[in-house]
MARTIVO-29305 format. One record per residue (C-alpha): residue in one letter; x, y, z. Coordinates in steps of 0.001 Angstrom, whole numbers, padded with zeros to 6 digits, always signed. Example, Ala and Ser with C-alpha at 12.3 -4.5 7.8 and 13.67 -1.06 7.14 Angstrom:
<recs>
a+012300-004500+007800/s+013670-001060+007140/
</recs>
This chain:
<recs>
m+000000+000000+000000/n+001159+003504-000685/l+001931+004857+002775/g+002960+008227+001391/h-000605+008864+000237/h+000492+010629-002893/s-002361+012188-004733/i-003293+010970-008183/p-004583+013514-010654/v-008358+013301-010573/q-009686+014026-014021/r-012970+015895-014387/q-013203+015863-018143/a-015625+014109-020442/d-012898+011844-021794/t-012039+010268-018444/y-013177+006982-017001/t-013634+005507-013569/v-012220+002103-012684/n-015731+000653-012932/q-016247+002139-016398/a-012853+000911-017595/a-013543-002576-016268/d-016922-002680-018033/l-015445-001456-021313/l-012565-003945-021175/g-014625-006870-019908/v-012539-007406-016767/s-013040-007047-013036/p-012342-003686-011397/e-009474-005325-009497/e-007874-006460-012765/a-008240-002964-014204/i-006654-001417-011090/d-003724-003837-011208/a-003132-003342-014936/a-003319+000442-014511/g-000680+000344-011790/l-002880+002196-009330/t-002835+001587-005596/l-005803+001384-003277/g-004413+004280-001239/e-004161+006498-004307/l-007729+005724-005354/e-009111+006187-001842/l-007387+009558-001538/g-008745+010534-004964/a-012250+009632-003802/v-011943+011802-000704/e-010531+014691-002741/i-013662+014821-004886/g-016065+014393-001976/l-016716+010650-002163/s-016397+008083+000567/v-013168+006072+000545/t-015315+003031-000243/d-016267+004654-003567/f-012691+004478-004880/r-013855+002646-008014/n-015871+005722-009011/v-012963+008146-009210/p-012433+009478-012763/v-008682+008920-013146/l-008253+007054-016428/r-007979+008562-019887/q-008496+006891-023249/q-004767+006342-023631/d-004718+004677-020193/l-007400+002257-021374/r-005196+001281-024328/v-002271+000622-021994/i-004460-001388-019606/a-005849-003451-022484/s-002320-004105-023753/r-001172-005238-020321/l-004204-007461-019867/d-003616-009048-023282/a-000039-009835-022272/l-000950-011535-018993/p-001507-015034-020428/y+002010-014937-021848/l+003799-013914-018654/
</recs>
């Protein structure tokens, strides 16, 4: 876990996605999307608090851009080969 609690840039633009949205689009679980994105639970929880959500709503933080989804998809595609 990220004990430093570094803030992740919370995106508030139309072209951003939450972890839940990314998982739905990519057909994976939210946990798989988080792992492939390289995000930590602490970062997402802090992002949730920063935009007025409960820490339990960390999957609803808009932090992923379209290019992030491409990277996540690429990483997920590579998993069977690792």
